[in-house]
PLY file of the C-alpha trace (Angstrom):
ply
format ascii 1.0
element vertex 469
property float x
property float y
property float z
element edge 468
property int vertex1
property int vertex2
end_header
0.09 22.34 14.35
1.95 24.49 16.88
-1.00 24.21 19.28
-0.85 20.41 19.07
2.89 20.36 19.70
2.43 22.69 22.65
-0.08 20.29 24.26
2.42 17.41 23.88
5.37 19.18 25.47
6.19 17.83 28.91
3.68 14.99 28.55
4.49 11.29 29.00
4.50 10.13 25.37
4.87 6.48 24.38
5.88 5.57 20.83
5.19 2.04 19.53
7.30 0.23 16.89
10.24 2.63 16.63
12.20 0.67 14.00
9.31 0.81 11.50
8.94 3.47 8.83
6.13 5.20 10.74
7.63 4.88 14.23
11.10 6.12 13.29
9.58 9.05 11.35
7.40 10.07 14.30
10.38 9.83 16.66
12.40 12.18 14.39
9.43 14.56 14.10
8.79 14.80 17.83
12.45 15.26 18.73
13.00 17.86 16.01
10.15 19.84 17.53
11.64 19.81 21.01
9.51 17.01 22.44
11.76 14.50 24.20
9.69 13.09 27.08
9.34 9.91 25.06
9.32 6.22 25.94
10.06 4.26 22.74
8.94 0.62 22.41
9.80 -2.31 20.12
9.39 -5.99 20.94
12.73 -7.00 19.40
16.02 -7.39 21.28
18.47 -4.48 21.39
21.00 -6.24 19.14
18.35 -6.48 16.39
17.70 -2.73 16.01
19.78 -2.31 12.85
18.41 -5.42 11.15
14.81 -4.46 11.92
15.24 -0.81 10.90
16.79 -1.74 7.54
14.13 -4.38 6.90
11.32 -1.84 7.40
13.11 0.71 5.19
14.04 -1.76 2.45
12.69 0.48 -0.31
15.39 3.08 0.43
18.73 3.03 -1.41
21.36 1.34 0.82
23.71 4.31 1.32
20.83 6.65 2.11
19.39 4.04 4.45
22.73 3.78 6.29
22.79 7.56 6.69
19.26 7.60 8.10
20.08 4.73 10.44
22.89 6.77 12.02
20.38 9.57 12.65
17.97 7.00 14.07
20.60 5.79 16.58
21.16 9.39 17.69
17.41 9.81 18.16
17.12 6.58 20.13
19.92 7.69 22.47
17.78 10.69 23.51
14.74 8.73 24.73
13.89 5.90 27.12
13.89 2.50 25.43
11.62 -0.43 26.22
12.74 -3.46 24.18
12.25 -7.22 24.23
10.94 -8.33 27.65
10.47 -4.68 28.72
8.15 -4.02 25.76
5.11 -1.92 26.81
6.49 -1.54 30.33
4.80 1.49 31.99
2.58 2.09 28.93
-0.48 2.48 31.16
1.04 5.71 32.54
1.08 7.34 29.07
-0.60 10.70 28.40
-0.57 9.97 24.64
0.44 6.98 22.52
1.70 7.07 18.93
1.08 3.82 17.04
1.81 2.38 13.57
-1.11 1.28 11.39
-0.22 -2.38 12.04
-0.34 -2.33 15.84
-3.57 -4.36 16.02
-1.99 -7.28 14.14
0.48 -8.31 16.85
-0.47 -10.38 19.89
2.28 -8.54 21.86
0.09 -5.43 21.67
-2.87 -6.91 23.57
-2.27 -4.52 26.53
-2.71 -1.54 24.17
-6.37 -2.44 23.61
-7.03 -2.03 27.32
-5.15 1.28 27.44
-7.13 2.59 24.47
-10.43 1.60 26.12
-9.25 3.53 29.18
-9.33 6.78 27.21
-5.65 7.44 26.52
-5.49 9.30 23.16
-3.91 7.31 20.31
-2.26 9.08 17.37
-1.12 7.63 14.04
1.06 9.14 11.36
-1.95 9.36 9.05
-4.01 11.15 11.68
-1.19 13.70 12.04
-1.23 14.29 8.28
-5.01 14.50 7.99
-5.59 16.71 11.00
-2.58 19.02 10.90
-0.68 19.14 7.57
-1.37 22.61 6.03
-1.10 21.55 2.36
-3.91 20.87 -0.13
-4.49 17.18 0.42
-5.45 14.40 -1.98
-6.38 11.23 -0.08
-6.39 8.00 -2.08
-8.09 4.95 -0.59
-9.95 1.84 -1.78
-9.18 -1.87 -1.75
-6.94 -2.30 -4.81
-4.65 0.11 -6.64
-4.53 2.94 -4.11
-0.72 2.96 -3.96
-0.39 2.93 -7.75
-3.01 5.66 -8.18
-1.35 7.82 -5.50
2.00 7.39 -7.26
0.50 8.26 -10.67
-1.14 11.42 -9.27
2.14 12.44 -7.66
4.23 11.78 -10.77
1.85 13.56 -13.18
1.59 16.64 -10.95
5.35 16.69 -10.36
6.11 16.47 -14.08
3.54 19.25 -14.60
5.67 21.48 -12.33
3.22 21.45 -9.42
4.54 21.69 -5.80
3.55 18.13 -4.85
4.63 15.63 -2.17
3.78 11.96 -1.52
3.29 10.17 1.80
1.13 7.59 3.53
0.82 3.83 3.34
4.15 2.73 1.82
5.87 1.29 4.89
8.99 0.39 2.90
10.03 4.00 2.37
11.11 6.99 4.46
8.21 9.00 5.89
9.54 12.56 5.98
6.86 13.76 8.37
9.01 16.58 9.81
9.33 18.18 6.36
5.68 17.76 5.39
4.41 19.88 8.25
6.43 22.82 6.92
4.52 22.82 3.63
2.47 25.87 2.65
-1.18 26.19 1.67
-0.26 26.12 -2.03
1.62 22.83 -1.72
-0.12 19.55 -2.61
0.16 16.43 -0.46
-0.89 13.06 -1.92
-1.73 10.50 0.77
-2.32 6.78 0.25
-4.59 5.61 3.08
-5.50 2.08 4.20
-8.46 1.08 6.38
-6.13 0.47 9.35
-4.90 4.04 9.16
-8.47 5.26 9.61
-9.16 3.14 12.69
-7.34 5.54 15.02
-9.52 8.48 14.01
-9.24 11.88 12.35
-11.12 15.17 12.65
-10.64 16.77 9.20
-11.47 15.46 5.74
-9.11 16.26 2.83
-10.51 18.53 0.09
-9.86 15.83 -2.54
-10.66 12.14 -1.96
-10.34 9.23 -4.40
-11.84 5.79 -3.82
-10.36 3.41 -6.39
-12.80 0.51 -5.80
-14.32 -1.47 -2.93
-14.12 -5.23 -2.32
-14.84 -7.29 0.84
-11.27 -7.30 2.19
-9.74 -7.77 5.69
-12.73 -9.76 6.89
-10.49 -11.37 9.51
-10.30 -7.95 11.20
-13.64 -6.26 10.51
-17.00 -7.11 8.95
-17.82 -6.11 5.36
-20.11 -3.32 6.65
-17.44 -2.05 9.05
-14.84 -2.12 6.28
-17.05 -0.08 3.93
-17.92 2.37 6.70
-14.23 2.95 7.42
-13.42 3.64 3.77
-16.49 5.85 3.33
-15.86 7.83 6.53
-13.41 10.12 4.71
-15.74 11.51 2.01
-18.71 11.55 4.41
-16.86 14.13 6.50
-16.36 16.44 3.50
-18.42 19.59 3.15
-19.85 21.16 0.00
-16.42 22.57 -0.94
-14.84 19.08 -1.16
-14.49 16.86 -4.24
-14.94 13.07 -4.11
-13.77 11.03 -7.10
-15.36 7.57 -7.18
-15.29 4.46 -9.35
-18.69 4.39 -11.12
-18.34 0.67 -11.87
-19.03 -0.26 -8.23
-22.69 -0.05 -7.07
-21.58 0.65 -3.49
-19.66 3.73 -4.66
-22.54 4.99 -6.80
-24.78 4.69 -3.74
-22.18 6.54 -1.66
-22.03 9.31 -4.26
-25.74 9.96 -3.82
-25.25 10.48 -0.07
-22.34 12.93 -0.09
-22.45 16.68 0.53
-19.34 17.20 -1.59
-19.10 17.48 -5.36
-18.91 13.98 -6.85
-16.96 13.05 -9.98
-16.75 9.56 -11.42
-14.35 7.49 -13.49
-15.24 4.27 -15.28
-13.53 1.64 -17.41
-16.92 0.42 -18.68
-18.65 3.68 -19.66
-16.61 6.37 -21.40
-19.21 9.08 -20.79
-19.01 8.64 -17.00
-15.45 10.04 -16.96
-14.41 13.68 -16.68
-14.10 15.69 -19.91
-10.31 15.53 -20.19
-10.21 11.81 -19.46
-12.89 11.18 -22.10
-10.64 12.79 -24.72
-7.93 10.14 -24.22
-10.17 7.30 -23.00
-9.52 5.02 -26.00
-5.76 5.49 -25.68
-5.89 4.71 -21.95
-7.99 1.59 -22.47
-5.73 0.29 -25.27
-3.20 -0.85 -22.63
-0.32 1.07 -24.26
1.02 2.44 -20.98
2.92 0.65 -18.19
-0.02 1.12 -15.82
-3.46 -0.45 -15.43
-6.12 1.53 -17.33
-8.38 1.88 -14.25
-5.53 3.48 -12.30
-4.87 5.98 -15.08
-8.57 6.88 -15.27
-8.62 7.58 -11.51
-5.40 9.60 -11.53
-6.43 11.53 -14.65
-9.70 12.56 -13.00
-7.73 14.03 -10.08
-4.97 15.89 -11.93
-7.59 17.51 -14.17
-8.75 19.40 -11.05
-5.25 20.93 -10.85
-5.19 22.20 -14.42
-3.40 19.29 -16.12
-4.72 18.87 -19.68
-5.37 15.62 -21.54
-2.48 16.49 -23.89
-0.13 16.87 -20.93
-1.30 13.58 -19.44
-0.77 11.76 -22.73
2.79 13.08 -22.92
3.68 12.36 -19.28
2.23 8.85 -18.84
4.87 7.02 -20.96
7.62 8.54 -18.78
6.28 7.16 -15.48
7.74 3.78 -14.47
5.78 1.24 -12.45
6.31 1.37 -8.68
8.56 -1.41 -7.31
6.96 -4.84 -6.80
3.83 -3.92 -8.77
4.01 -6.10 -11.88
7.69 -5.12 -12.10
9.61 -6.77 -14.94
12.74 -8.52 -13.62
14.36 -10.43 -16.48
13.91 -12.72 -19.48
15.49 -16.18 -19.49
15.12 -18.67 -22.34
12.34 -16.48 -23.76
10.41 -16.54 -20.45
9.62 -13.16 -18.84
9.59 -12.91 -15.03
7.55 -10.35 -13.06
7.54 -9.29 -9.41
4.03 -8.35 -8.22
4.69 -8.79 -4.50
2.44 -5.87 -3.48
-0.66 -7.64 -4.85
-1.89 -9.24 -1.63
-5.56 -9.70 -2.58
-7.22 -11.89 -5.24
-8.53 -8.78 -7.03
-5.10 -7.17 -7.28
-3.55 -10.37 -8.62
-6.35 -10.80 -11.17
-5.91 -7.19 -12.33
-2.24 -7.88 -13.00
-2.88 -11.16 -14.79
-5.50 -9.58 -17.07
-3.04 -6.79 -17.82
-0.45 -9.36 -18.99
-2.88 -11.80 -20.63
-2.84 -10.30 -24.18
0.96 -10.54 -24.31
1.60 -14.17 -23.39
0.57 -17.63 -24.60
0.50 -18.87 -21.04
1.27 -17.64 -17.52
2.64 -19.32 -14.40
1.48 -17.76 -11.16
3.43 -18.21 -7.90
1.20 -17.31 -4.94
0.34 -18.11 -1.32
-0.40 -16.63 2.10
-3.25 -16.01 4.53
-6.74 -15.45 3.13
-7.98 -12.86 5.69
-11.48 -14.33 5.59
-11.91 -13.49 1.88
-13.87 -15.73 -0.48
-11.74 -17.02 -3.38
-14.55 -18.64 -5.36
-14.67 -15.88 -8.01
-10.86 -15.85 -8.18
-10.77 -19.58 -8.90
-13.57 -19.36 -11.48
-11.62 -16.63 -13.28
-8.41 -18.69 -13.17
-10.19 -21.56 -14.92
-10.95 -19.27 -17.88
-7.39 -18.16 -18.66
-4.25 -20.03 -19.84
-2.48 -20.26 -16.49
-0.92 -22.77 -14.11
-0.62 -21.98 -10.41
2.35 -22.86 -8.23
0.96 -22.55 -4.71
3.16 -22.29 -1.62
2.15 -24.21 1.51
-0.25 -21.84 3.26
-3.89 -21.15 4.08
-4.48 -20.16 0.44
-3.16 -23.53 -0.72
-6.05 -25.34 1.03
-8.57 -23.04 -0.67
-7.12 -23.43 -4.17
-6.75 -27.21 -3.84
-10.50 -27.43 -3.23
-11.46 -25.14 -6.12
-8.98 -25.60 -8.98
-8.43 -28.70 -11.15
-5.34 -30.74 -10.24
-3.89 -30.23 -13.71
-3.74 -26.46 -13.09
-2.16 -26.59 -9.62
1.36 -27.43 -8.39
2.46 -27.38 -4.73
5.77 -26.07 -3.36
7.14 -25.70 0.14
9.52 -22.79 -0.54
9.67 -19.84 -2.94
12.94 -21.16 -4.35
11.29 -24.49 -5.18
8.29 -22.65 -6.68
10.63 -20.84 -9.06
12.17 -24.16 -10.09
8.74 -25.68 -10.75
7.47 -22.70 -12.75
10.68 -22.34 -14.75
10.74 -26.06 -15.45
7.25 -25.96 -16.98
7.31 -22.57 -18.75
8.32 -22.22 -22.39
9.52 -19.38 -24.58
6.76 -16.80 -25.11
5.29 -17.45 -21.65
5.80 -15.70 -18.31
6.24 -16.31 -14.57
4.50 -13.95 -12.14
5.07 -13.79 -8.38
1.81 -12.28 -7.14
0.73 -13.47 -3.65
-3.08 -12.97 -3.94
-3.05 -13.27 -0.13
-1.51 -11.70 2.97
1.88 -12.10 4.70
3.72 -13.57 1.70
6.85 -11.57 2.44
6.86 -12.57 6.12
6.29 -16.26 5.43
8.33 -16.88 2.28
10.93 -14.13 1.81
12.00 -12.56 5.13
15.44 -13.94 6.07
15.67 -15.80 2.75
16.56 -14.99 -0.86
14.63 -12.11 -2.48
12.42 -12.53 -5.54
15.00 -10.72 -7.66
17.84 -12.93 -6.42
15.85 -16.08 -7.12
14.89 -14.85 -10.58
18.46 -13.94 -11.52
19.82 -17.26 -10.23
17.75 -19.29 -12.72
19.88 -20.89 -15.44
19.00 -20.81 -19.15
17.38 -23.95 -20.46
19.23 -26.24 -22.83
18.01 -25.73 -26.40
15.42 -28.32 -27.30
0 1
1 2
2 3
3 4
4 5
5 6
6 7
7 8
8 9
9 10
10 11
11 12
12 13
13 14
14 15
15 16
16 17
17 18
18 19
19 20
20 21
21 22
22 23
23 24
24 25
25 26
26 27
27 28
28 29
29 30
30 31
31 32
32 33
33 34
34 35
35 36
36 37
37 38
38 39
39 40
40 41
41 42
42 43
43 44
44 45
45 46
46 47
47 48
48 49
49 50
50 51
51 52
52 53
53 54
54 55
55 56
56 57
57 58
58 59
59 60
60 61
61 62
62 63
63 64
64 65
65 66
66 67
67 68
68 69
69 70
70 71
71 72
72 73
73 74
74 75
75 76
76 77
77 78
78 79
79 80
80 81
81 82
82 83
83 84
84 85
85 86
86 87
87 88
88 89
89 90
90 91
91 92
92 93
93 94
94 95
95 96
96 97
97 98
98 99
99 100
100 101
101 102
102 103
103 104
104 105
105 106
106 107
107 108
108 109
109 110
110 111
111 112
112 113
113 114
114 115
115 116
116 117
117 118
118 119
119 120
120 121
121 122
122 123
123 124
124 125
125 126
126 127
127 128
128 129
129 130
130 131
131 132
132 133
133 134
134 135
135 136
136 137
137 138
138 139
139 140
140 141
141 142
142 143
143 144
144 145
145 146
146 147
147 148
148 149
149 150
150 151
151 152
152 153
153 154
154 155
155 156
156 157
157 158
158 159
159 160
160 161
161 162
162 163
163 164
164 165
165 166
166 167
167 168
168 169
169 170
170 171
171 172
172 173
173 174
174 175
175 176
176 177
177 178
178 179
179 180
180 181
181 182
182 183
183 184
184 185
185 186
186 187
187 188
188 189
189 190
190 191
191 192
192 193
193 194
194 195
195 196
196 197
197 198
198 199
199 200
200 201
201 202
202 203
203 204
204 205
205 206
206 207
207 208
208 209
209 210
210 211
211 212
212 213
213 214
214 215
215 216
216 217
217 218
218 219
219 220
220 221
221 222
222 223
223 224
224 225
225 226
226 227
227 228
228 229
229 230
230 231
231 232
232 233
233 234
234 235
235 236
236 237
237 238
238 239
239 240
240 241
241 242
242 243
243 244
244 245
245 246
246 247
247 248
248 249
249 250
250 251
251 252
252 253
253 254
254 255
255 256
256 257
257 258
258 259
259 260
260 261
261 262
262 263
263 264
264 265
265 266
266 267
267 268
268 269
269 270
270 271
271 272
272 273
273 274
274 275
275 276
276 277
277 278
278 279
279 280
280 281
281 282
282 283
283 284
284 285
285 286
286 287
287 288
288 289
289 290
290 291
291 292
292 293
293 294
294 295
295 296
296 297
297 298
298 299
299 300
300 301
301 302
302 303
303 304
304 305
305 306
306 307
307 308
308 309
309 310
310 311
311 312
312 313
313 314
314 315
315 316
316 317
317 318
318 319
319 320
320 321
321 322
322 323
323 324
324 325
325 326
326 327
327 328
328 329
329 330
330 331
331 332
332 333
333 334
334 335
335 336
336 337
337 338
338 339
339 340
340 341
341 342
342 343
343 344
344 345
345 346
346 347
347 348
348 349
349 350
350 351
351 352
352 353
353 354
354 355
355 356
356 357
357 358
358 359
359 360
360 361
361 362
362 363
363 364
364 365
365 366
366 367
367 368
368 369
369 370
370 371
371 372
372 373
373 374
374 375
375 376
376 377
377 378
378 379
379 380
380 381
381 382
382 383
383 384
384 385
385 386
386 387
387 388
388 389
389 390
390 391
391 392
392 393
393 394
394 395
395 396
396 397
397 398
398 399
399 400
400 401
401 402
402 403
403 404
404 405
405 406
406 407
407 408
408 409
409 410
410 411
411 412
412 413
413 414
414 415
415 416
416 417
417 418
418 419
419 420
420 421
421 422
422 423
423 424
424 425
425 426
426 427
427 428
428 429
429 430
430 431
431 432
432 433
433 434
434 435
435 436
436 437
437 438
438 439
439 440
440 441
441 442
442 443
443 444
444 445
445 446
446 447
447 448
448 449
449 450
450 451
451 452
452 453
453 454
454 455
455 456
456 457
457 458
458 459
459 460
460 461
461 462
462 463
463 464
464 465
465 466
466 467
467 468
């Protein structure tokens, strides 16, 4: 790591998206290591810095967030700022550019594509972790459940008294990158990794890699083959000393397992004997849905922690003590016998279906509030599955609405223009013993329906009890 820092000193470094979780963390890291020849960019106006910073760190407790924001302002005062109409000014003169995983999604970043083609090295926070963090690394990727699996691994190891740390894809939280590079070789670092985080390259593969599953996602950005190749690039770089833990229930992952140089372990919700020995011992308990986590996620996490000496007995004792991560089928309240859940992080049809099937045995009927951009994904299987279960869908005006209107019966579908109206519709139709679930099943739900408006929790708590019938 010191060699890398040495090469950056005195260079013209440009940092993109400084108010985001990744950008602000990288700014702190570079400055704390004596690198201050930085030009920091954000396309917002200067008077919006605080609002933007707090939005992109919304998972942090408010007083802690205020404290970090003060540090952020000190950091910003030490570098050159390029905001609003000056965004990306002089970026072509950069010796190195640090980018967030989302940089490709914004039209304002079109000039960066040209700079990248010109050979200027691009660095991401994930690339810094993968290439330079000295700890034993567990990388968790896949299409659905990677954040939940990463959290489960972290929590189980932590409660087993292991020296473990968590970082990666959760852009709502603080990314303490400056601390993570001071970890030792005996420390464990759990990383959640998305396909976008792999696009900017890496040179080292982690010793432990988990692929939760693989579905044709993000087809608006890359082809299905390109998407698979990105996800599979991590384990393909492993040597014989590495361990890849794959979901046996996906043919693509079984095929991948046959190609790898590393040791391959599997987990499976369909075949008990395909799981590791410790997981097999508590397989029936895991699959009985007694824990607050999806069985497939527990199987994946259990396969990993077994490699660090955690026994099946320890797992069975620890699992009931681990709460769900925020906005992943998070229970909010009960009103008039109707339970309300926040599943905002489920932005694909597969993630939403996983949550609905998890709840299905508990409720007579469910009311799903969803909407967003489809990212080129086919929703035919999603709609066919929805027809089989007792559910009504309240769809917000969006690209997904057009798809569902063409593939679901009118009796199962209700349209709303705002999230607040969707809550009123769902609550008006639901009865005691039923539930309401906000689970987007598509992209950009927060941006389109929540940002600058009332939160899911506020809308849920503002609902009034129904008059007794």
